[in-house]
N, C-alpha and C positions, 0 to 999 in steps of 0.2 A: 290856629291861634286861640282856640277856646281856652286851653289850659294856660296860655300866656295871659289872657285877659283875667282869668281867675287869679293868677299869681299877682298881677297888678292890683286887683281888688283887695286881696289879702294883705299886700304890702301897705296899702293905704288905710287899712282897718286898724283902729286902736285896740290893742289886746287880742290880736288874732291868735288863734290856736297854733298857726303855722309860723308865727314870728321867729321862734328860735331857729327854725330851718332857714327862713328867708333872710334873716340877719347874717347868716354865714355865706350867703351867695356873693360872688364877686360884684363889686360896684361897676366894674368895666370888664368887657370881654375882648379878647384879641382876635375876633373873627373879622373877615374882610369887609363886612358891611359898615364897620366903624373905622376902616382905614381912611386916611386922607386921600383925596382923588389921585395924587401923584403916586402913592404907594399901591393903589388899586391898579393903575396903569402899569406899574413896575412888576406886576405878576407875570406879564408878557405871555399869557397862555389863554387863548381865545375861549375855550370851553368854560374855564373858571370865571373869566371876565363876564361871560354871558350870565352865569348863575348869580354872581354878585350883583350885577345890574338888575337882574330880574327880581331879586329879593329887595333891593333898594326901591325899585318902582312899586313893588307890592306894598311895602311899608308906607310909602307916601300916599298911595291910593287908599290904603286901609285907615290911615290917619284921618282922611277926609270923611270916610264912612262913620268912624267913631265920633268925630266932632259933630257931625250932622245929627247923629242919634242922641248926643248929650246936650245939644244946643238949648232945648226948651225945658229941660228937667229942673225941678225945684232942688234946692241945695240938699234937702233931706232925702231926696230920691236918687241923688247922684251915686252911682255904684263905686266910684273911686274917691269918695269923700271930698269932692270938689277939686281934686288935683287934676292938672292938665295932663292929657294923654296925647302925646305927639309921636312922630315917627321914631324919635330917639328912645323913648320909654318902651314903645312897642318892639323896637329892635332888641332892647335889653331883655324884655320878657321872652321873645322868640329865642334868643341865644341861651337864656337860662334853661328853657325847656329842652331845646335840641341838644345842648351839651350835657344834659343829665338824663336823656332818654335812653331806654334800652331798645335795641332792634330785635323784634321777635320774628321767628321764621315758622312757616307752616300756615295752616288755614287762618283766615281772618276771624278775629273774635268780635262779638257784638259790643257796642258801647256799654260802659259800666262794668265790664268784666274785671274781676279782681285777680291779680297774678300773685301767687305765693312763691317767694324766693326761699328755697330750702338749701342749707349748707350740705354739701356732699361729704364733708369731713369735719372733724371736731375743730372748733376755733377757740384758741386760748384767749383769755381776757387780755386786752391791750394789743393783741396781734393785728397788724395792719391788713386790711382787705384791699385787694387790687382787682381792677376790672380789665378784662380782655376786650378791647374795642372791636375785635374781629378782623377779618381779612379785607380791609378797606384800603382804598388808594388815598394819596395825599390831598386830592381834591376834597374829599369828604372830611378828612381830618382837619384841614384848615377851615373849610366852609362852616362846619358844625361845631368843631371843638377848639379851633384856634391854635393848632400847633402843626408841625411838620415832622414826619418820621424820616430820618436819614437812611438811605439805602433800603427802603422798604421793598420786600419781595413782591408786594401786591400793587406797587405803583405802576401806572401805565399812562400812555397818552391816547387821546381820542382823535380819530380822523373821520372825515366824512367819505363814505364810499362814493366815488365819483369817477366816471369814465374818463373825463378830461384830465383829472389828477393822475390816474393810472397811465394814461397816454404819456404825460409829461415824465412820470417816473420811469416808464419803460424806455423812453428815448434817452434819458439820462443814464440808464443802466446798459444801453446798447442792445436792448431786447426789442425785437420787432414783432408786433401783433396788432392786426387791425380790429381785433374783437373786443377790446376794452370799451370803446365807445359804441360799437355796433356788433354786439354778440349775435351769434346764429340762433335760430329758434330753439335747438336742443340745449344750447348754453343758457338761453333765457329761462328755460324750464327749470334748470338746476338753480339758477340765481333766484328764481321765485321760491323754490323750496328753502332757500337760505334766507328768505325775506329781504333780499337785496333788490328785488324787482317786484312789479305788480302793484296792487292796491295797498296803500299805507305801508310802504316798505320801511324797515328799520335800517337806516343808512349809517348809523354811528357804529364804527368798528374801532378796535383798540390794538395797540402794539405795546408789548411789555407785560409785566405781571407773570403769573405762573405759566400761562400759555405761550408766552413770548410773542406769538402772532395769533390773534383771535382766529378761531377755527373757521368762521364763515369767510373771513378774508383769505385765508390760506386755500380753502376749497375754490373760491372764486378765481384766484390767480392760477391755480393748477388747471382748472377747467378751461379758462379763457386762453391759456397758453397751450392747450392740448391740440394735437393734430387731427384727431378724429373721435367720433362718438364711441366707436367700438372699444377703444382703449379705456375710456372713462367708465363705460358700463361694466367693465370687469371688476370694479371696486364699488363698495357701498359708501355712503356719505361718511360713516364713522371712520373708515380708513382714510378717506381723503381729508378729513378734518384733523388728523393726527400729524403733528410735526415729527413725532418719533417713528411714524411709518416711513421707512427709508425709500424715498423716490418712487411712490406708487405708480406714477405715470411716466417713469423713465428718468434717467439722470439729467438729460438735457432739459427736460421740462422743469425738474426741481431746481436746477441751477438758475434758470430764467425766472422762476417764481421768487426765489430767495433774493436774487439780485434786484428784482423789482421792489421787494420790501425794503431792502437796504437803501434803494434810491428814494423811497417814500420817507425813510428816516432822515436822509440828507435834506430833503425838501422841508420836512417838519423842523429840523434843527435850524435851517436857514430863516425860519419865521421868527426866531428869537433875535432881537437886535443886539444882544450882548453875548460874549463868550464866557465860559465858566471861569477862566482866569481873571476876567474883568470883574465877575461877580465876587470872586474870592478877595479881590482888592477892595471892593466896596465894603465887604463884611469887616475888614480890618479898620475901617473908619468909624468915627463916633456917629452912629446913625440911630434913629428911633427904633423901638421894638417892632412896629408895624413894617417899617422899611426892611428890617432884618428878616422878618418872616417872609416878606415878598421875595427877597433875594434867595433865601433858602429854598423856597418853593420852586422857583424857576430853575435853580441849580439842580434840584432833584429830577425835574422833568427832563432836563438836558442829559443828565446822567443815565436815565432810563433809556433814552434814544441811543446814546453811545454804547451802552451795554448790549442792547439788542443788535446793533450793527456789528459789534465785535463777535458776538455769538454766531450770527448768521454768516459772517465772513469766514469763520472757522469751518462752518458746515460746507460752504461753497468750495473752499480749498480742498476739503476732504473728498467731495464729490468730483472735483476736477482731477484729483489724483486717481480715483477709481476709474473715471472715464478714460484717462490716459492709459491705465493698465489694460482696460478692456480693448482699447483700440490697437494695442500691440499684440494681442492674441491672434 
C-alpha cells in the first residue's frame, strides 16, 4: 500500500508533477472489492470470494490505522491535504496500483531499483502499444484488473486436496480405494515429496489450464490407486506427473485416476447454484456492469470444469478401448 498512499498524496497535492498521469486514471474500477454485496455473492466461487473478502477486511483495518495516524496532525502537516482517507479511497488507490503494475519474474530486486523498459522493435509515432498480461487465470484478471477473459486457456479451478473429498469422488466414480483417507507409509512418503502431507503442506491443487490436471494431484491419485510399491518405483516423479505419459501404472490404474478427477469435477460443478443456461438468460437481462462481470466469471469457471470433463472422458474411452483389445489377445 505504500505506492497507493503516495498516489493519494499526489492526488491531493496542488500542482503535483504527477497530476497529468493521475488525472487520466479511472474514477472507478470494476474490481470485485467495489461490487455490491449481492454481486460479490453472485461470483459463486469460494476461492475468489475468500480473496475479495480478505481484501475488503484489509482495507477496513487499514483505514483505522491511517485515521489513527492522522488524528492529531496539524492541518499543515497532513500528508493528504486534509482530505479524508477511508476504505473507499484506499481501495481506489490499491486498484489503481495493482491494475497498472508489471509482474516481474526472476530474483527479487531491492527497494528503489529502477526498471528500464526498452522497445525490442521500432515503434512508429501514434502506433498503439499493447500489454500482454501474461498466462494468468480469470481470478487474477477480475481481482486485479476488473475484466474476464472468455475461454482463457490458462483459466482453472482450485480445489483443496482432502482425503474425504477424494473418498466422495471415488465413490461417485465407482472406484474403490481405502488409501485416500489412510495412505500407507510408502504412499505417505510420496505425498510428502509432493508437499501434500507433512509439515506446512500446500493443499491447494488445480484442475484446468495448460496442465488440465495439476501434476501433484495426478501423481497422488495414481499412487494412491496403485496396487503395490514395486510398480510405482519403476517410474520417477516426472513421469508420474505427466498426463501425456500413457498409463504409466497400467490402464486400470489410469482409468480409475481419471474417473476420480471427473467425479471431482462433478462435485465442483455442483457447488455452483446456477447452470450455464441460467447464467446466459441472466446476461440477456438489463443488469449492472458488476452483475454482468460476476455472471461472466462464474460461467467461465463452469466452462473450465466441463471442458476438463469432456477431455478426460475421451481419454477414459480410449483407454477402455485399449483395455478391451488387450483382454481379447
